[in-house]
PDB file of N, CA, C, O and CB in Angstrom:
ATOM      1  N   PHE A   1      62.760 188.751  95.556  1.00  0.00           N
ATOM      2  CA  PHE A   1      62.393 187.983  94.392  1.00  0.00           C
ATOM      3  C   PHE A   1      60.902 187.704  94.407  1.00  0.00           C
ATOM      4  O   PHE A   1      60.302 187.544  95.470  1.00  0.00           O
ATOM      5  CB  PHE A   1      63.187 186.683  94.331  1.00  0.00           C
ATOM      6  N   ASP A   2      60.307 187.647  93.224  1.00  0.00           N
ATOM      7  CA  ASP A   2      58.900 187.278  93.113  1.00  0.00           C
ATOM      8  C   ASP A   2      58.715 185.779  93.229  1.00  0.00           C
ATOM      9  O   ASP A   2      57.691 185.312  93.726  1.00  0.00           O
ATOM     10  CB  ASP A   2      58.324 187.772  91.797  1.00  0.00           C
ATOM     11  N   ALA A   3      59.702 185.024  92.772  1.00  0.00           N
ATOM     12  CA  ALA A   3      59.661 183.562  92.820  1.00  0.00           C
ATOM     13  C   ALA A   3      61.054 183.024  92.548  1.00  0.00           C
ATOM     14  O   ALA A   3      61.926 183.737  92.051  1.00  0.00           O
ATOM     15  CB  ALA A   3      58.637 182.990  91.793  1.00  0.00           C
ATOM     16  N   VAL A   4      61.251 181.745  92.885  1.00  0.00           N
ATOM     17  CA  VAL A   4      62.523 181.080  92.634  1.00  0.00           C
ATOM     18  C   VAL A   4      62.228 179.779  91.903  1.00  0.00           C
ATOM     19  O   VAL A   4      61.380 178.995  92.328  1.00  0.00           O
ATOM     20  CB  VAL A   4      63.312 180.821  93.965  1.00  0.00           C
ATOM     21  N   VAL A   5      62.940 179.555  90.794  1.00  0.00           N
ATOM     22  CA  VAL A   5      62.933 178.267  90.118  1.00  0.00           C
ATOM     23  C   VAL A   5      64.295 177.659  90.427  1.00  0.00           C
ATOM     24  O   VAL A   5      65.332 178.237  90.102  1.00  0.00           O
ATOM     25  CB  VAL A   5      62.664 178.401  88.541  1.00  0.00           C
ATOM     26  N   LEU A   6      64.283 176.499  91.052  1.00  0.00           N
ATOM     27  CA  LEU A   6      65.492 175.942  91.652  1.00  0.00           C
ATOM     28  C   LEU A   6      65.728 174.523  91.168  1.00  0.00           C
ATOM     29  O   LEU A   6      64.788 173.735  91.069  1.00  0.00           O
ATOM     30  CB  LEU A   6      65.399 175.969  93.177  1.00  0.00           C
ATOM     31  N   ASP A   7      66.968 174.194  90.868  1.00  0.00           N
ATOM     32  CA  ASP A   7      67.347 172.823  90.530  1.00  0.00           C
ATOM     33  C   ASP A   7      67.809 172.124  91.804  1.00  0.00           C
ATOM     34  O   ASP A   7      68.129 172.777  92.797  1.00  0.00           O
ATOM     35  CB  ASP A   7      68.468 172.794  89.433  1.00  0.00           C
ATOM     36  N   VAL A   8      67.842 170.801  91.768  1.00  0.00           N
ATOM     37  CA  VAL A   8      68.315 170.039  92.922  1.00  0.00           C
ATOM     38  C   VAL A   8      69.827 169.890  92.859  1.00  0.00           C
ATOM     39  O   VAL A   8      70.516 170.101  93.857  1.00  0.00           O
ATOM     40  CB  VAL A   8      67.638 168.652  92.981  1.00  0.00           C
ATOM     41  N   ARG A   9      70.344 169.529  91.698  1.00  0.00           N
ATOM     42  CA  ARG A   9      71.795 169.335  91.549  1.00  0.00           C
ATOM     43  C   ARG A   9      72.434 170.617  91.051  1.00  0.00           C
ATOM     44  O   ARG A   9      72.168 171.082  89.942  1.00  0.00           O
ATOM     45  CB  ARG A   9      72.107 168.167  90.579  1.00  0.00           C
ATOM     46  N   MET A  10      73.283 171.173  91.902  1.00  0.00           N
ATOM     47  CA  MET A  10      73.994 172.404  91.565  1.00  0.00           C
ATOM     48  C   MET A  10      75.403 172.316  92.144  1.00  0.00           C
ATOM     49  O   MET A  10      75.634 171.577  93.101  1.00  0.00           O
ATOM     50  CB  MET A  10      73.239 173.669  92.108  1.00  0.00           C
ATOM     51  N   PRO A  11      76.336 173.058  91.573  1.00  0.00           N
ATOM     52  CA  PRO A  11      77.681 173.054  92.148  1.00  0.00           C
ATOM     53  C   PRO A  11      77.678 173.760  93.504  1.00  0.00           C
ATOM     54  O   PRO A  11      76.930 174.714  93.721  1.00  0.00           O
ATOM     55  CB  PRO A  11      78.687 173.734  91.187  1.00  0.00           C
ATOM     56  N   ASP A  12      78.495 173.293  94.377  1.00  0.00           N
ATOM     57  CA  ASP A  12      78.727 173.907  95.690  1.00  0.00           C
ATOM     58  C   ASP A  12      77.644 173.651  96.728  1.00  0.00           C
ATOM     59  O   ASP A  12      77.968 173.459  97.900  1.00  0.00           O
ATOM     60  CB  ASP A  12      78.877 175.364  95.522  1.00  0.00           C
ATOM     61  N   MET A  13      76.367 173.639  96.344  1.00  0.00           N
ATOM     62  CA  MET A  13      75.320 173.445  97.342  1.00  0.00           C
ATOM     63  C   MET A  13      74.137 172.710  96.717  1.00  0.00           C
ATOM     64  O   MET A  13      73.701 173.040  95.615  1.00  0.00           O
ATOM     65  CB  MET A  13      74.865 174.801  97.933  1.00  0.00           C
ATOM     66  N   ASP A  14      73.632 171.725  97.425  1.00  0.00           N
ATOM     67  CA  ASP A  14      72.456 170.970  97.010  1.00  0.00           C
ATOM     68  C   ASP A  14      71.229 171.883  96.993  1.00  0.00           C
ATOM     69  O   ASP A  14      71.078 172.736  97.868  1.00  0.00           O
ATOM     70  CB  ASP A  14      72.223 169.762  97.950  1.00  0.00           C
ATOM     71  N   GLY A  15      70.370 171.710  96.017  1.00  0.00           N
ATOM     72  CA  GLY A  15      69.176 172.546  95.897  1.00  0.00           C
ATOM     73  C   GLY A  15      68.257 172.483  97.103  1.00  0.00           C
ATOM     74  O   GLY A  15      67.596 173.469  97.428  1.00  0.00           O
ATOM     75  N   LEU A  16      68.207 171.331  97.775  1.00  0.00           N
ATOM     76  CA  LEU A  16      67.363 171.247  98.971  1.00  0.00           C
ATOM     77  C   LEU A  16      67.928 172.109 100.100  1.00  0.00           C
ATOM     78  O   LEU A  16      67.174 172.685 100.884  1.00  0.00           O
ATOM     79  CB  LEU A  16      67.234 169.782  99.437  1.00  0.00           C
ATOM     80  N   GLU A  17      69.247 172.195 100.178  1.00  0.00           N
ATOM     81  CA  GLU A  17      69.860 173.083 101.173  1.00  0.00           C
ATOM     82  C   GLU A  17      69.572 174.540 100.830  1.00  0.00           C
ATOM     83  O   GLU A  17      69.307 175.349 101.719  1.00  0.00           O
ATOM     84  CB  GLU A  17      71.385 172.845 101.255  1.00  0.00           C
ATOM     85  N   VAL A  18      69.625 174.872  99.545  1.00  0.00           N
ATOM     86  CA  VAL A  18      69.274 176.233  99.125  1.00  0.00           C
ATOM     87  C   VAL A  18      67.827 176.527  99.512  1.00  0.00           C
ATOM     88  O   VAL A  18      67.526 177.617  99.998  1.00  0.00           O
ATOM     89  CB  VAL A  18      69.477 176.414  97.589  1.00  0.00           C
ATOM     90  N   LEU A  19      66.934 175.568  99.302  1.00  0.00           N
ATOM     91  CA  LEU A  19      65.535 175.750  99.677  1.00  0.00           C
ATOM     92  C   LEU A  19      65.394 175.990 101.177  1.00  0.00           C
ATOM     93  O   LEU A  19      64.620 176.849 101.598  1.00  0.00           O
ATOM     94  CB  LEU A  19      64.711 174.531  99.260  1.00  0.00           C
ATOM     95  N   ARG A  20      66.133 175.240 101.979  1.00  0.00           N
ATOM     96  CA  ARG A  20      66.098 175.462 103.443  1.00  0.00           C
ATOM     97  C   ARG A  20      66.506 176.898 103.783  1.00  0.00           C
ATOM     98  O   ARG A  20      65.872 177.554 104.609  1.00  0.00           O
ATOM     99  CB  ARG A  20      67.038 174.457 104.172  1.00  0.00           C
ATOM    100  N   ARG A  21      67.553 177.365 103.146  1.00  0.00           N
ATOM    101  CA  ARG A  21      68.044 178.724 103.425  1.00  0.00           C
ATOM    102  C   ARG A  21      67.077 179.796 102.922  1.00  0.00           C
ATOM    103  O   ARG A  21      66.900 180.833 103.562  1.00  0.00           O
ATOM    104  CB  ARG A  21      69.419 178.930 102.783  1.00  0.00           C
ATOM    105  N   ILE A  22      66.460 179.539 101.781  1.00  0.00           N
ATOM    106  CA  ILE A  22      65.438 180.473 101.284  1.00  0.00           C
ATOM    107  C   ILE A  22      64.316 180.580 102.305  1.00  0.00           C
ATOM    108  O   ILE A  22      63.863 181.682 102.617  1.00  0.00           O
ATOM    109  CB  ILE A  22      64.877 180.012  99.902  1.00  0.00           C
ATOM    110  N   ARG A  23      63.871 179.456 102.823  1.00  0.00           N
ATOM    111  CA  ARG A  23      62.772 179.461 103.796  1.00  0.00           C
ATOM    112  C   ARG A  23      63.154 180.223 105.063  1.00  0.00           C
ATOM    113  O   ARG A  23      62.299 180.859 105.678  1.00  0.00           O
ATOM    114  CB  ARG A  23      62.371 178.024 104.152  1.00  0.00           C
ATOM    115  N   GLU A  24      64.422 180.167 105.458  1.00  0.00           N
ATOM    116  CA  GLU A  24      64.874 180.923 106.633  1.00  0.00           C
ATOM    117  C   GLU A  24      64.830 182.424 106.373  1.00  0.00           C
ATOM    118  O   GLU A  24      64.429 183.196 107.244  1.00  0.00           O
ATOM    119  CB  GLU A  24      66.295 180.502 107.025  1.00  0.00           C
ATOM    120  N   LEU A  25      65.238 182.833 105.186  1.00  0.00           N
ATOM    121  CA  LEU A  25      65.356 184.252 104.864  1.00  0.00           C
ATOM    122  C   LEU A  25      64.078 184.860 104.292  1.00  0.00           C
ATOM    123  O   LEU A  25      63.743 186.004 104.601  1.00  0.00           O
ATOM    124  CB  LEU A  25      66.473 184.450 103.893  1.00  0.00           C
ATOM    125  N   GLN A  26      63.376 184.114 103.473  1.00  0.00           N
ATOM    126  CA  GLN A  26      62.167 184.601 102.794  1.00  0.00           C
ATOM    127  C   GLN A  26      61.106 183.500 102.819  1.00  0.00           C
ATOM    128  O   GLN A  26      60.880 182.842 101.803  1.00  0.00           O
ATOM    129  CB  GLN A  26      62.482 185.036 101.317  1.00  0.00           C
ATOM    130  N   PRO A  27      60.466 183.295 103.943  1.00  0.00           N
ATOM    131  CA  PRO A  27      59.559 182.147 104.079  1.00  0.00           C
ATOM    132  C   PRO A  27      58.360 182.158 103.136  1.00  0.00           C
ATOM    133  O   PRO A  27      57.754 181.110 102.918  1.00  0.00           O
ATOM    134  CB  PRO A  27      59.063 182.083 105.473  1.00  0.00           C
ATOM    135  N   LEU A  28      58.002 183.299 102.577  1.00  0.00           N
ATOM    136  CA  LEU A  28      56.800 183.359 101.744  1.00  0.00           C
ATOM    137  C   LEU A  28      57.079 183.351 100.241  1.00  0.00           C
ATOM    138  O   LEU A  28      56.145 183.230  99.449  1.00  0.00           O
ATOM    139  CB  LEU A  28      56.023 184.585 102.088  1.00  0.00           C
ATOM    140  N   VAL A  29      58.347 183.478  99.832  1.00  0.00           N
ATOM    141  CA  VAL A  29      58.635 183.511  98.397  1.00  0.00           C
ATOM    142  C   VAL A  29      58.316 182.140  97.792  1.00  0.00           C
ATOM    143  O   VAL A  29      58.732 181.112  98.327  1.00  0.00           O
ATOM    144  CB  VAL A  29      60.128 183.903  98.133  1.00  0.00           C
ATOM    145  N   PRO A  30      57.577 182.125  96.675  1.00  0.00           N
ATOM    146  CA  PRO A  30      57.257 180.852  96.026  1.00  0.00           C
ATOM    147  C   PRO A  30      58.512 180.208  95.423  1.00  0.00           C
ATOM    148  O   PRO A  30      59.333 180.880  94.799  1.00  0.00           O
ATOM    149  CB  PRO A  30      56.194 181.064  94.932  1.00  0.00           C
ATOM    150  N   VAL A  31      58.641 178.897  95.623  1.00  0.00           N
ATOM    151  CA  VAL A  31      59.760 178.141  95.068  1.00  0.00           C
ATOM    152  C   VAL A  31      59.202 176.954  94.286  1.00  0.00           C
ATOM    153  O   VAL A  31      58.405 176.172  94.804  1.00  0.00           O
ATOM    154  CB  VAL A  31      60.735 177.662  96.195  1.00  0.00           C
ATOM    155  N   VAL A  32      59.631 176.836  93.040  1.00  0.00           N
ATOM    156  CA  VAL A  32      59.286 175.689  92.209  1.00  0.00           C
ATOM    157  C   VAL A  32      60.594 174.984  91.871  1.00  0.00           C
ATOM    158  O   VAL A  32      61.544 175.607  91.398  1.00  0.00           O
ATOM    159  CB  VAL A  32      58.499 176.120  90.903  1.00  0.00           C
ATOM    160  N   ILE A  33      60.632 173.686  92.119  1.00  0.00           N
ATOM    161  CA  ILE A  33      61.796 172.891  91.773  1.00  0.00           C
ATOM    162  C   ILE A  33      61.633 172.416  90.332  1.00  0.00           C
ATOM    163  O   ILE A  33      60.592 171.870  89.966  1.00  0.00           O
ATOM    164  CB  ILE A  33      61.975 171.687  92.753  1.00  0.00           C
ATOM    165  N   LEU A  34      62.662 172.624  89.521  1.00  0.00           N
ATOM    166  CA  LEU A  34      62.702 172.141  88.137  1.00  0.00           C
ATOM    167  C   LEU A  34      64.026 171.418  87.980  1.00  0.00           C
ATOM    168  O   LEU A  34      65.081 172.051  87.964  1.00  0.00           O
ATOM    169  CB  LEU A  34      62.548 173.320  87.080  1.00  0.00           C
ATOM    170  N   THR A  35      63.982 170.094  87.863  1.00  0.00           N
ATOM    171  CA  THR A  35      65.210 169.313  87.937  1.00  0.00           C
ATOM    172  C   THR A  35      65.166 168.070  87.063  1.00  0.00           C
ATOM    173  O   THR A  35      64.098 167.617  86.651  1.00  0.00           O
ATOM    174  CB  THR A  35      65.479 168.918  89.361  1.00  0.00           C
ATOM    175  N   GLY A  36      66.320 167.540  86.794  1.00  0.00           N
ATOM    176  CA  GLY A  36      66.432 166.269  86.104  1.00  0.00           C
ATOM    177  C   GLY A  36      66.393 165.094  87.061  1.00  0.00           C
ATOM    178  O   GLY A  36      66.359 163.943  86.626  1.00  0.00           O
ATOM    179  N   VAL A  37      66.396 165.367  88.354  1.00  0.00           N
ATOM    180  CA  VAL A  37      66.347 164.319  89.375  1.00  0.00           C
ATOM    181  C   VAL A  37      64.932 163.768  89.451  1.00  0.00           C
ATOM    182  O   VAL A  37      63.991 164.491  89.781  1.00  0.00           O
ATOM    183  CB  VAL A  37      66.803 164.860  90.762  1.00  0.00           C
ATOM    184  N   GLN A  38      64.788 162.489  89.146  1.00  0.00           N
ATOM    185  CA  GLN A  38      63.478 161.850  89.214  1.00  0.00           C
ATOM    186  C   GLN A  38      63.479 160.867  90.369  1.00  0.00           C
ATOM    187  O   GLN A  38      63.576 159.655  90.178  1.00  0.00           O
ATOM    188  CB  GLN A  38      63.125 161.136  87.876  1.00  0.00           C
ATOM    189  N   ASN A  39      63.370 161.413  91.574  1.00  0.00           N
ATOM    190  CA  ASN A  39      63.448 160.632  92.792  1.00  0.00           C
ATOM    191  C   ASN A  39      62.298 161.056  93.697  1.00  0.00           C
ATOM    192  O   ASN A  39      62.224 162.207  94.128  1.00  0.00           O
ATOM    193  CB  ASN A  39      64.827 160.817  93.499  1.00  0.00           C
ATOM    194  N   GLU A  40      61.409 160.121  93.979  1.00  0.00           N
ATOM    195  CA  GLU A  40      60.216 160.440  94.763  1.00  0.00           C
ATOM    196  C   GLU A  40      60.561 160.935  96.167  1.00  0.00           C
ATOM    197  O   GLU A  40      59.890 161.829  96.681  1.00  0.00           O
ATOM    198  CB  GLU A  40      59.316 159.220  94.858  1.00  0.00           C
ATOM    199  N   ALA A  41      61.580 160.380  96.787  1.00  0.00           N
ATOM    200  CA  ALA A  41      61.969 160.815  98.132  1.00  0.00           C
ATOM    201  C   ALA A  41      62.462 162.265  98.107  1.00  0.00           C
ATOM    202  O   ALA A  41      62.157 163.040  99.014  1.00  0.00           O
ATOM    203  CB  ALA A  41      63.065 159.885  98.706  1.00  0.00           C
ATOM    204  N   VAL A  42      63.210 162.625  97.090  1.00  0.00           N
ATOM    205  CA  VAL A  42      63.693 164.012  96.956  1.00  0.00           C
ATOM    206  C   VAL A  42      62.501 164.939  96.722  1.00  0.00           C
ATOM    207  O   VAL A  42      62.435 166.025  97.299  1.00  0.00           O
ATOM    208  CB  VAL A  42      64.728 164.139  95.781  1.00  0.00           C
ATOM    209  N   ALA A  43      61.564 164.515  95.883  1.00  0.00           N
ATOM    210  CA  ALA A  43      60.372 165.333  95.621  1.00  0.00           C
ATOM    211  C   ALA A  43      59.567 165.551  96.902  1.00  0.00           C
ATOM    212  O   ALA A  43      59.137 166.669  97.182  1.00  0.00           O
ATOM    213  CB  ALA A  43      59.486 164.669  94.548  1.00  0.00           C
ATOM    214  N   ARG A  44      59.364 164.491  97.675  1.00  0.00           N
ATOM    215  CA  ARG A  44      58.618 164.626  98.938  1.00  0.00           C
ATOM    216  C   ARG A  44      59.325 165.575  99.901  1.00  0.00           C
ATOM    217  O   ARG A  44      58.682 166.384 100.570  1.00  0.00           O
ATOM    218  CB  ARG A  44      58.433 163.251  99.602  1.00  0.00           C
ATOM    219  N   GLU A  45      60.653 165.470  99.967  1.00  0.00           N
ATOM    220  CA  GLU A  45      61.420 166.348 100.858  1.00  0.00           C
ATOM    221  C   GLU A  45      61.317 167.801 100.410  1.00  0.00           C
ATOM    222  O   GLU A  45      61.180 168.698 101.241  1.00  0.00           O
ATOM    223  CB  GLU A  45      62.895 165.914 100.905  1.00  0.00           C
ATOM    224  N   ALA A  46      61.381 168.035  99.122  1.00  0.00           N
ATOM    225  CA  ALA A  46      61.262 169.402  98.603  1.00  0.00           C
ATOM    226  C   ALA A  46      59.904 170.001  98.964  1.00  0.00           C
ATOM    227  O   ALA A  46      59.828 171.155  99.384  1.00  0.00           O
ATOM    228  CB  ALA A  46      61.461 169.420  97.072  1.00  0.00           C
ATOM    229  N   ILE A  47      58.844 169.232  98.804  1.00  0.00           N
ATOM    230  CA  ILE A  47      57.500 169.711  99.151  1.00  0.00           C
ATOM    231  C   ILE A  47      57.402 169.934 100.655  1.00  0.00           C
ATOM    232  O   ILE A  47      56.816 170.921 101.099  1.00  0.00           O
ATOM    233  CB  ILE A  47      56.416 168.704  98.681  1.00  0.00           C
ATOM    234  N   ARG A  48      57.974 169.021 101.444  1.00  0.00           N
ATOM    235  CA  ARG A  48      57.959 169.174 102.906  1.00  0.00           C
ATOM    236  C   ARG A  48      58.674 170.454 103.328  1.00  0.00           C
ATOM    237  O   ARG A  48      58.277 171.110 104.291  1.00  0.00           O
ATOM    238  CB  ARG A  48      58.616 167.956 103.583  1.00  0.00           C
ATOM    239  N   LEU A  49      59.731 170.800 102.599  1.00  0.00           N
ATOM    240  CA  LEU A  49      60.491 172.013 102.909  1.00  0.00           C
ATOM    241  C   LEU A  49      59.816 173.287 102.410  1.00  0.00           C
ATOM    242  O   LEU A  49      60.264 174.390 102.720  1.00  0.00           O
ATOM    243  CB  LEU A  49      61.869 171.914 102.314  1.00  0.00           C
ATOM    244  N   GLY A  50      58.750 173.137 101.645  1.00  0.00           N
ATOM    245  CA  GLY A  50      57.993 174.322 101.246  1.00  0.00           C
ATOM    246  C   GLY A  50      57.988 174.661  99.773  1.00  0.00           C
ATOM    247  O   GLY A  50      57.496 175.723  99.392  1.00  0.00           O
ATOM    248  N   ALA A  51      58.526 173.783  98.926  1.00  0.00           N
ATOM    249  CA  ALA A  51      58.426 174.042  97.483  1.00  0.00           C
ATOM    250  C   ALA A  51      56.963 173.918  97.063  1.00  0.00           C
ATOM    251  O   ALA A  51      56.253 173.027  97.530  1.00  0.00           O
ATOM    252  CB  ALA A  51      59.328 173.051  96.663  1.00  0.00           C
ATOM    253  N   GLN A  52      56.520 174.799  96.195  1.00  0.00           N
ATOM    254  CA  GLN A  52      55.136 174.747  95.735  1.00  0.00           C
ATOM    255  C   GLN A  52      54.907 173.619  94.743  1.00  0.00           C
ATOM    256  O   GLN A  52      53.801 173.086  94.652  1.00  0.00           O
ATOM    257  CB  GLN A  52      54.746 176.067  95.107  1.00  0.00           C
ATOM    258  N   ASN A  53      55.951 173.250  93.993  1.00  0.00           N
ATOM    259  CA  ASN A  53      55.814 172.182  93.021  1.00  0.00           C
ATOM    260  C   ASN A  53      57.187 171.597  92.741  1.00  0.00           C
ATOM    261  O   ASN A  53      58.213 172.233  92.981  1.00  0.00           O
ATOM    262  CB  ASN A  53      55.152 172.692  91.719  1.00  0.00           C
ATOM    263  N   PHE A  54      57.187 170.375  92.229  1.00  0.00           N
ATOM    264  CA  PHE A  54      58.416 169.657  91.870  1.00  0.00           C
ATOM    265  C   PHE A  54      58.214 169.143  90.458  1.00  0.00           C
ATOM    266  O   PHE A  54      57.458 168.196  90.238  1.00  0.00           O
ATOM    267  CB  PHE A  54      58.739 168.474  92.882  1.00  0.00           C
ATOM    268  N   LEU A  55      58.893 169.768  89.494  1.00  0.00           N
ATOM    269  CA  LEU A  55      58.760 169.403  88.085  1.00  0.00           C
ATOM    270  C   LEU A  55      60.059 168.776  87.609  1.00  0.00           C
ATOM    271  O   LEU A  55      61.143 169.184  88.026  1.00  0.00           O
ATOM    272  CB  LEU A  55      58.397 170.639  87.218  1.00  0.00           C
ATOM    273  N   THR A  56      59.947 167.774  86.726  1.00  0.00           N
ATOM    274  CA  THR A  56      61.145 167.138  86.208  1.00  0.00           C
ATOM    275  C   THR A  56      61.371 167.524  84.753  1.00  0.00           C
ATOM    276  O   THR A  56      60.430 167.772  83.998  1.00  0.00           O
ATOM    277  CB  THR A  56      61.048 165.620  86.346  1.00  0.00           C
ATOM    278  N   LYS A  57      62.632 167.566  84.390  1.00  0.00           N
ATOM    279  CA  LYS A  57      63.040 167.887  83.025  1.00  0.00           C
ATOM    280  C   LYS A  57      62.945 166.631  82.170  1.00  0.00           C
ATOM    281  O   LYS A  57      63.176 165.538  82.689  1.00  0.00           O
ATOM    282  CB  LYS A  57      64.483 168.469  82.993  1.00  0.00           C
ATOM    283  N   PRO A  58      62.626 166.731  80.922  1.00  0.00           N
ATOM    284  CA  PRO A  58      62.195 167.955  80.259  1.00  0.00           C
ATOM    285  C   PRO A  58      60.806 168.341  80.738  1.00  0.00           C
ATOM    286  O   PRO A  58      59.954 167.484  80.971  1.00  0.00           O
ATOM    287  CB  PRO A  58      62.211 167.785  78.731  1.00  0.00           C
ATOM    288  N   CYS A  59      60.594 169.623  80.877  1.00  0.00           N
ATOM    289  CA  CYS A  59      59.336 170.135  81.430  1.00  0.00           C
ATOM    290  C   CYS A  59      58.590 170.924  80.368  1.00  0.00           C
ATOM    291  O   CYS A  59      59.181 171.701  79.617  1.00  0.00           O
ATOM    292  CB  CYS A  59      59.597 171.017  82.674  1.00  0.00           C
ATOM    293  N   ASP A  60      57.306 170.716  80.321  1.00  0.00           N
ATOM    294  CA  ASP A  60      56.457 171.523  79.451  1.00  0.00           C
ATOM    295  C   ASP A  60      56.450 172.940  80.014  1.00  0.00           C
ATOM    296  O   ASP A  60      56.125 173.137  81.184  1.00  0.00           O
ATOM    297  CB  ASP A  60      54.996 170.934  79.349  1.00  0.00           C
ATOM    298  N   ILE A  61      56.802 173.919  79.201  1.00  0.00           N
ATOM    299  CA  ILE A  61      56.896 175.306  79.671  1.00  0.00           C
ATOM    300  C   ILE A  61      55.547 175.802  80.188  1.00  0.00           C
ATOM    301  O   ILE A  61      55.497 176.637  81.091  1.00  0.00           O
ATOM    302  CB  ILE A  61      57.396 176.223  78.541  1.00  0.00           C
ATOM    303  N   GLY A  62      54.463 175.294  79.622  1.00  0.00           N
ATOM    304  CA  GLY A  62      53.135 175.666  80.102  1.00  0.00           C
ATOM    305  C   GLY A  62      52.902 175.203  81.531  1.00  0.00           C
ATOM    306  O   GLY A  62      52.266 175.903  82.319  1.00  0.00           O
ATOM    307  N   MET A  63      53.420 174.013  81.869  1.00  0.00           N
ATOM    308  CA  MET A  63      53.280 173.501  83.233  1.00  0.00           C
ATOM    309  C   MET A  63      54.084 174.356  84.211  1.00  0.00           C
ATOM    310  O   MET A  63      53.632 174.612  85.327  1.00  0.00           O
ATOM    311  CB  MET A  63      53.737 172.029  83.309  1.00  0.00           C
ATOM    312  N   LEU A  64      55.257 174.794  83.803  1.00  0.00           N
ATOM    313  CA  LEU A  64      56.051 175.689  84.649  1.00  0.00           C
ATOM    314  C   LEU A  64      55.312 177.001  84.855  1.00  0.00           C
ATOM    315  O   LEU A  64      55.268 177.518  85.971  1.00  0.00           O
ATOM    316  CB  LEU A  64      57.440 175.947  84.026  1.00  0.00           C
ATOM    317  N   GLN A  65      54.736 177.541  83.801  1.00  0.00           N
ATOM    318  CA  GLN A  65      53.989 178.788  83.901  1.00  0.00           C
ATOM    319  C   GLN A  65      52.802 178.642  84.857  1.00  0.00           C
ATOM    320  O   GLN A  65      52.586 179.495  85.718  1.00  0.00           O
ATOM    321  CB  GLN A  65      53.503 179.228  82.513  1.00  0.00           C
ATOM    322  N   VAL A  66      52.042 177.568  84.703  1.00  0.00           N
ATOM    323  CA  VAL A  66      50.890 177.331  85.582  1.00  0.00           C
ATOM    324  C   VAL A  66      51.349 177.187  87.028  1.00  0.00           C
ATOM    325  O   VAL A  66      50.706 177.712  87.936  1.00  0.00           O
ATOM    326  CB  VAL A  66      50.113 176.069  85.140  1.00  0.00           C
ATOM    327  N   SER A  67      52.454 176.481  87.249  1.00  0.00           N
ATOM    328  CA  SER A  67      52.979 176.302  88.608  1.00  0.00           C
ATOM    329  C   SER A  67      53.347 177.637  89.243  1.00  0.00           C
ATOM    330  O   SER A  67      53.044 177.881  90.411  1.00  0.00           O
ATOM    331  CB  SER A  67      54.201 175.382  88.589  1.00  0.00           C
ATOM    332  N   LEU A  68      54.000 178.498  88.469  1.00  0.00           N
ATOM    333  CA  LEU A  68      54.378 179.811  89.000  1.00  0.00           C
ATOM    334  C   LEU A  68      53.151 180.693  89.249  1.00  0.00           C
ATOM    335  O   LEU A  68      53.071 181.373  90.272  1.00  0.00           O
ATOM    336  CB  LEU A  68      55.337 180.515  88.035  1.00  0.00           C
ATOM    337  N   GLU A  69      52.205 180.679  88.321  1.00  0.00           N
ATOM    338  CA  GLU A  69      50.985 181.475  88.514  1.00  0.00           C
ATOM    339  C   GLU A  69      50.220 181.013  89.743  1.00  0.00           C
ATOM    340  O   GLU A  69      49.712 181.838  90.503  1.00  0.00           O
ATOM    341  CB  GLU A  69      50.085 181.389  87.277  1.00  0.00           C
ATOM    342  N   TYR A  70      50.132 179.709  89.946  1.00  0.00           N
ATOM    343  CA  TYR A  70      49.444 179.177  91.126  1.00  0.00           C
ATOM    344  C   TYR A  70      50.190 179.583  92.401  1.00  0.00           C
ATOM    345  O   TYR A  70      49.571 179.978  93.389  1.00  0.00           O
ATOM    346  CB  TYR A  70      49.325 177.631  91.038  1.00  0.00           C
ATOM    347  N   ALA A  71      51.511 179.485  92.373  1.00  0.00           N
ATOM    348  CA  ALA A  71      52.304 179.872  93.542  1.00  0.00           C
ATOM    349  C   ALA A  71      52.107 181.334  93.878  1.00  0.00           C
ATOM    350  O   ALA A  71      51.966 181.684  95.050  1.00  0.00           O
ATOM    351  CB  ALA A  71      53.782 179.591  93.303  1.00  0.00           C
ATOM    352  N   TRP A  72      52.093 182.210  92.855  1.00  0.00           N
ATOM    353  CA  TRP A  72      51.876 183.631  93.108  1.00  0.00           C
ATOM    354  C   TRP A  72      50.467 183.879  93.655  1.00  0.00           C
ATOM    355  O   TRP A  72      50.282 184.697  94.556  1.00  0.00           O
ATOM    356  CB  TRP A  72      52.098 184.441  91.820  1.00  0.00           C
ATOM    357  N   ALA A  73      49.493 183.181  93.115  1.00  0.00           N
ATOM    358  CA  ALA A  73      48.115 183.330  93.595  1.00  0.00           C
ATOM    359  C   ALA A  73      48.011 182.909  95.052  1.00  0.00           C
ATOM    360  O   ALA A  73      47.339 183.573  95.841  1.00  0.00           O
ATOM    361  CB  ALA A  73      47.144 182.501  92.733  1.00  0.00           C
ATOM    362  N   GLN A  74      48.662 181.822  95.415  1.00  0.00           N
ATOM    363  CA  GLN A  74      48.637 181.353  96.799  1.00  0.00           C
ATOM    364  C   GLN A  74      49.296 182.370  97.717  1.00  0.00           C
ATOM    365  O   GLN A  74      48.861 182.550  98.854  1.00  0.00           O
ATOM    366  CB  GLN A  74      49.338 179.993  96.924  1.00  0.00           C
ATOM    367  N   GLN A  75      50.321 183.026  97.244  1.00  0.00           N
ATOM    368  CA  GLN A  75      51.036 184.029  98.040  1.00  0.00           C
ATOM    369  C   GLN A  75      50.140 185.239  98.320  1.00  0.00           C
ATOM    370  O   GLN A  75      50.265 185.872  99.369  1.00  0.00           O
ATOM    371  CB  GLN A  75      52.324 184.476  97.314  1.00  0.00           C
ATOM    372  N   GLN A  76      49.244 185.560  97.394  1.00  0.00           N
ATOM    373  CA  GLN A  76      48.386 186.730  97.527  1.00  0.00           C
ATOM    374  C   GLN A  76      47.233 186.523  98.508  1.00  0.00           C
ATOM    375  O   GLN A  76      46.622 187.491  98.961  1.00  0.00           O
ATOM    376  CB  GLN A  76      47.837 187.106  96.183  1.00  0.00           C
ATOM    377  N   THR A  77      46.931 185.256  98.840  1.00  0.00           N
ATOM    378  CA  THR A  77      45.802 184.990  99.746  1.00  0.00           C
ATOM    379  C   THR A  77      46.205 185.038 101.180  1.00  0.00           C
ATOM    380  O   THR A  77      45.372 184.836 102.063  1.00  0.00           O
ATOM    381  CB  THR A  77      45.189 183.656  99.455  1.00  0.00           C
TER     382      THR A  77
END
């Protein structure tokens, strides 16, 4: 994958657990969290686990685009 846009609340598995597993399998793939969860502790944990950004819904599509472009640029360096 070029990038992953991930929610926190999902059926069967929490998004932070998915992020942990992504980091185990593909440590360099950019991950942006896009979620309705507005919890600072969850946001800090997501960033600590390696998410490039934590955006809350409703999200400006331009902000999502900028976040992904920045993540891809960081991956190239």
